[in-house]
C-alpha positions in Angstrom: -59.6 65.0 72.9 -63.3 63.9 73.3 -64.0 60.3 74.4 -67.3 58.6 74.3 -67.8 56.5 77.3 -69.7 53.2 77.5 -71.5 53.4 80.9 -71.9 50.4 83.1 -75.1 48.6 83.9 -75.2 45.6 86.2 -75.3 42.4 84.2 -78.7 41.5 85.6 -80.2 44.7 84.4 -78.4 44.8 81.0 -80.8 45.7 78.2 -79.5 46.9 74.9 -81.8 48.0 72.1 -80.3 47.6 68.6 -81.6 47.4 65.1 -81.2 43.9 63.7 -83.2 40.7 63.3 -85.7 40.3 66.0 -84.4 37.0 67.3 -80.8 38.2 67.7 -81.6 41.7 68.9 -84.0 40.4 71.6 -81.9 37.3 72.6 -81.2 37.5 76.4 -77.5 37.8 77.2 -77.6 37.7 81.0 -76.5 34.0 81.4 -73.8 34.4 78.7 -72.4 37.5 80.4 -72.4 35.8 83.8 -70.6 32.8 82.5 -68.0 34.8 80.6 -67.5 37.1 83.5 -66.1 34.2 85.6 -63.4 33.7 83.0 -62.1 37.3 83.1 -59.8 39.1 85.5 -59.1 42.7 86.4 -55.4 43.7 86.2 -53.8 46.5 88.3 -50.3 47.7 87.9 -48.2 48.5 90.9 -47.0 52.0 90.3 -47.9 53.5 86.9 -47.1 56.1 84.3 -48.4 59.7 84.3 -51.3 60.1 81.9 -51.7 56.3 81.3 -54.2 54.0 83.2 -52.6 51.6 85.6 -55.3 49.0 85.1 -56.5 46.6 82.4 -58.3 43.3 81.7 -57.3 39.7 81.0 -58.8 36.3 80.0 -58.2 33.1 82.0 -56.9 30.4 79.7 -56.0 27.6 82.2 -57.3 26.3 85.5 -53.9 27.1 87.1 -54.3 30.8 86.5 -52.7 31.6 83.1 -54.0 34.9 81.9 -53.9 36.2 78.3 -53.9 40.0 77.9 -52.5 42.8 75.7 -48.8 43.5 75.9 -49.3 47.0 77.2 -47.5 49.4 79.5 -49.0 48.1 82.8 -46.9 45.0 82.4 -43.7 47.0 82.8 -44.5 47.4 86.5 -42.7 45.1 88.9 -45.9 43.3 90.0 -49.4 42.9 88.7 -52.4 42.6 91.0 -55.2 40.3 89.8 -58.8 40.4 90.9 -60.9 37.3 90.2 -64.6 37.3 89.6 -65.3 36.1 93.1 -63.2 38.8 94.8 -60.0 36.8 95.4 -56.8 38.7 94.8 -53.4 37.4 93.7 -50.1 38.6 92.4 -49.1 37.6 88.9 -46.0 37.8 86.7 -45.4 38.0 83.0 -44.1 34.6 81.7 -44.2 35.2 77.9 -44.6 38.0 75.4 -45.0 38.3 71.6 -44.8 41.9 70.5 -45.8 41.1 66.9 -49.2 39.8 68.1 -49.2 42.5 70.8 -50.0 39.8 73.5 -48.6 38.7 76.8 -49.2 35.7 79.1 -49.3 36.1 82.9 -49.4 33.4 85.6 -50.8 33.8 89.1 -48.0 33.3 91.6 -49.9 31.1 94.0 -51.4 27.6 93.7 -55.1 28.2 93.0 -58.2 25.9 92.9 -59.8 25.1 89.6 -60.6 28.4 87.9 -63.3 28.8 85.2 -61.3 29.4 82.0 -61.3 29.2 78.2 -59.8 26.2 76.5 -57.8 28.3 74.0 -57.0 25.5 71.6 -60.6 24.6 71.2 -61.7 28.2 70.9 -59.0 29.1 68.3 -60.1 26.1 66.2 -63.5 27.7 65.6 -64.1 29.7 62.4 -63.3 33.4 62.6 -66.4 35.6 63.0 -67.9 37.5 60.1 -69.4 40.9 59.4 -72.8 41.3 61.0 -72.2 38.8 63.8 -73.7 39.8 67.1 -71.1 40.2 69.9 -70.6 41.1 73.5 -67.5 43.1 74.6 -66.6 42.6 78.2 -63.8 44.4 80.1 -62.7 46.5 83.0 -62.9 49.8 81.1 -62.7 52.9 83.3 -61.8 50.7 86.3 -65.5 50.2 87.0 -64.9 46.7 88.5 -63.1 45.9 91.7 -62.8 42.5 93.4 -66.1 40.6 92.8 -67.8 43.5 90.8 -68.7 42.3 87.3 -67.1 43.5 84.2 -68.7 46.0 81.8 -70.9 44.5 79.0 -71.6 46.1 75.7 -73.6 44.5 72.9 -73.1 45.2 69.2 -72.1 43.7 65.9 -68.9 43.1 63.9 -68.9 46.0 61.4 -66.0 44.7 59.4 -63.1 42.3 59.4 -60.1 44.1 57.9 -56.4 44.8 58.5 -55.4 47.1 61.3 -53.5 50.2 60.5 -53.4 52.0 63.8 -50.9 54.1 65.8 -50.4 55.4 69.3 -48.9 58.9 69.2 -46.2 58.7 66.5 -45.7 54.9 66.7 -47.4 52.3 64.6 -49.4 49.6 66.3 -47.3 46.4 66.8 -49.9 44.2 65.2 -51.1 44.8 61.7 -53.2 41.8 60.7 -56.9 41.4 60.4 -59.1 42.6 63.3 -62.7 42.8 64.1 -63.9 46.4 63.8 -66.9 47.0 66.0 -69.9 49.3 65.9 -69.7 50.0 69.6 -67.2 52.0 71.7 -65.0 49.5 73.5 -61.4 50.6 73.3 -61.5 52.8 76.4 -58.9 53.1 79.2 -58.6 49.7 81.0 -60.5 47.7 78.3 -57.3 46.3 76.6 -57.1 42.6 77.1 -60.9 42.1 77.6 -62.9 39.5 75.8 -65.0 39.7 72.6 -67.5 36.8 72.5 -70.5 35.8 70.5 -73.9 35.5 72.1 -73.2 31.9 73.1 -70.1 33.0 75.0 -67.6 31.6 72.6 -64.4 33.6 72.6 -63.8 35.6 69.4 -61.1 38.0 70.1 -59.0 40.1 72.5 -60.0 43.8 72.9 -57.2 46.0 71.7 -55.6 49.0 73.3 -56.5 52.6 72.4 -55.3 53.4 68.9 -56.0 55.9 66.1 -56.5 54.9 62.5 -53.2 55.9 60.8 -55.1 57.0 57.7 -58.1 58.9 59.1 -56.6 60.0 62.5 -59.8 58.8 64.3 -60.1 56.6 67.3 -61.0 53.0 66.4 -62.8 50.2 68.3 -61.5 46.7 67.5 -60.5 43.3 68.8 -57.8 41.0 67.6 -59.2 37.6 66.5 -57.9 34.6 68.6 -57.0 33.0 65.2 -54.5 35.9 64.6 -51.1 35.2 63.3 -48.0 37.3 62.4 -45.0 36.9 60.2 -41.9 37.2 62.3 -38.2 36.4 62.4 -37.4 33.4 64.5 -33.7 33.0 65.2 -33.1 35.2 62.2 -35.3 33.3 59.8 -38.8 34.3 58.5 -41.6 32.4 60.2 -45.1 32.6 61.4 -46.5 32.7 65.0 -50.1 32.1 65.9 -51.9 33.2 69.0 -52.8 29.6 69.8 -49.1 28.6 69.5 -48.1 31.5 71.7 -50.6 30.5 74.5 -49.7 26.8 74.3 -45.9 27.2 74.4 -46.2 30.1 76.9 -48.1 27.8 79.4 -45.4 25.1 78.9 -42.7 27.7 79.6 -41.0 27.1 76.2 -42.1 30.1 74.2 -39.3 32.1 72.7 -40.2 35.6 71.7 -39.5 36.5 68.1 -36.1 38.2 68.1 -36.7 40.7 65.3 -39.8 42.5 63.9 -40.8 41.4 60.5 -44.4 42.5 59.9 -44.5 41.5 56.3 -46.6 39.3 54.0 -45.3 36.0 52.8 -44.0 36.1 49.2 -42.2 38.9 47.4 -42.5 42.6 48.1 -44.7 44.7 45.8 -45.4 47.9 47.7 -49.2 47.9 47.2 -51.5 48.9 50.0 -55.1 47.9 49.3 -58.3 49.6 50.6 -59.8 48.4 53.8 -61.5 45.0 53.5 -64.9 46.2 54.7 -66.5 43.0 53.4 -65.3 39.5 52.6 -66.0 40.2 48.9 -64.2 43.6 48.8 -62.4 43.9 45.4 -58.6 44.7 45.5 -58.6 48.4 44.8 -55.2 50.1 45.3 -55.2 52.7 48.1 -51.5 53.5 48.3 -48.3 52.7 46.4 -45.0 53.0 48.2 -42.7 55.4 46.4 -39.8 53.6 44.7 -41.5 50.2 45.2 -41.8 47.6 42.5 -45.5 48.5 42.0 -44.6 52.2 41.7 -41.9 51.5 39.1 -44.4 49.5 37.2 -46.9 52.4 37.1 -49.6 51.3 39.5 -51.5 54.2 41.2 -54.2 54.7 43.8 -57.8 53.7 42.7 -56.5 51.1 40.2 -58.6 47.9 40.4 -56.4 44.8 40.1 -58.2 42.1 38.1 -55.6 39.3 37.3 -52.2 38.1 38.5 -50.4 35.8 36.0 -53.7 35.2 34.3 -55.5 34.1 37.5 -58.6 36.1 38.6 -58.2 37.9 41.9 -61.8 39.1 42.6 -61.3 39.9 46.3 -58.6 41.3 48.5 -58.2 38.0 50.2 -57.6 36.1 47.0 -55.1 38.8 45.8 -53.1 38.4 49.1 -53.2 34.6 49.0 -52.1 34.6 45.3 -49.1 37.0 45.9 -47.8 34.7 48.7 -47.0 32.2 46.0 -44.4 34.4 44.3 -41.0 34.7 45.9 -38.6 37.7 45.7 -37.1 38.2 42.3 -40.2 36.8 40.6 -41.7 38.8 37.7 -45.5 38.8 37.7 -47.9 40.0 35.1 -50.7 42.1 36.5 -53.9 43.3 34.7 -55.8 46.1 36.2 -58.5 48.6 35.4 -57.9 52.4 35.5 -61.1 54.3 34.8 -62.6 52.7 31.8 -59.3 51.2 30.5 -57.6 47.9 31.0 -53.9 48.0 31.5 -51.2 45.3 31.7 -47.9 45.7 33.6 -45.0 43.5 34.8 -43.9 43.8 38.4 -40.5 42.6 39.5 -40.9 41.5 43.2 -38.1 42.1 45.6 -37.3 41.1 49.2 -39.3 42.9 51.9 -37.4 46.0 53.0 -37.4 44.9 56.7 -35.9 41.6 55.8 -33.3 43.2 53.6 -32.3 45.5 56.5 -31.9 42.5 58.8 -29.5 40.7 56.6 
């Protein structure tokens, strides 16, 4: 397996040449990187697993030392060593997890002085980033930073905002919602849990772990937006959890992990997988149809372009998804689509999501 490494430069010497508007491309990022660096931590597992890195990254989300990171393998270790930006070292413990968002919350064991941190509620209330936005990706990839050494910094843009269909080995990624796909290599060993920020230092997302695209079998570089949410089962009932809710309740000590996995859209089940949402205006072309699903029985096929649902125009993938959430299982919906040069009409009888059926 070939990996492309992003080599470290001291923040004070960082200079990245990229093609874009002159103002954005030439904007200095030193002060932003220095400020963000103080809100990040290096994580080190005690022990480890053969072939897997025993280190990672995290984001401080409280002055008391709460740390948001990815729910990855290093947290299985009995203790986590934390290095702060100024060289201080502490032990930390996991206090909350949410597998469906693939996140975990840690807390430094000792009482600490005021720590630079992100106010997560304020950051999550900001609009999600868009395609073409300039970003900085900061993490402890390749374990380049110890104690007071600064995190790595890479500058790039958001290439797309689309759903994540990734896997690690033969296992699907826990989270399957929208992510930022990046034009730079950031998902290297140790980077998971690092920060994706804009050029002003506002927090955009959490750098994900190393995954391959389940369709193309290629390594992907992405970050999960801090506005992420997942459909889960809470005490046996379908519900939704957001990353902001997880952080807030986790810090209060009242978060209860979703008891069963239910990575499904709201509304009835249709069995349609759409193409990647490379742009916000991407039309709802069908990429796959699950064999035996309602859409398959109705005759939909890959490359069909969905135009209307119950007479309502669905010009984009987002509009299609939001529209389908309105129709419950057992609903029958009329769908008009284009196949080649022909317009076709079908009726699709929605059902319960297979994973919800299996849990009953």
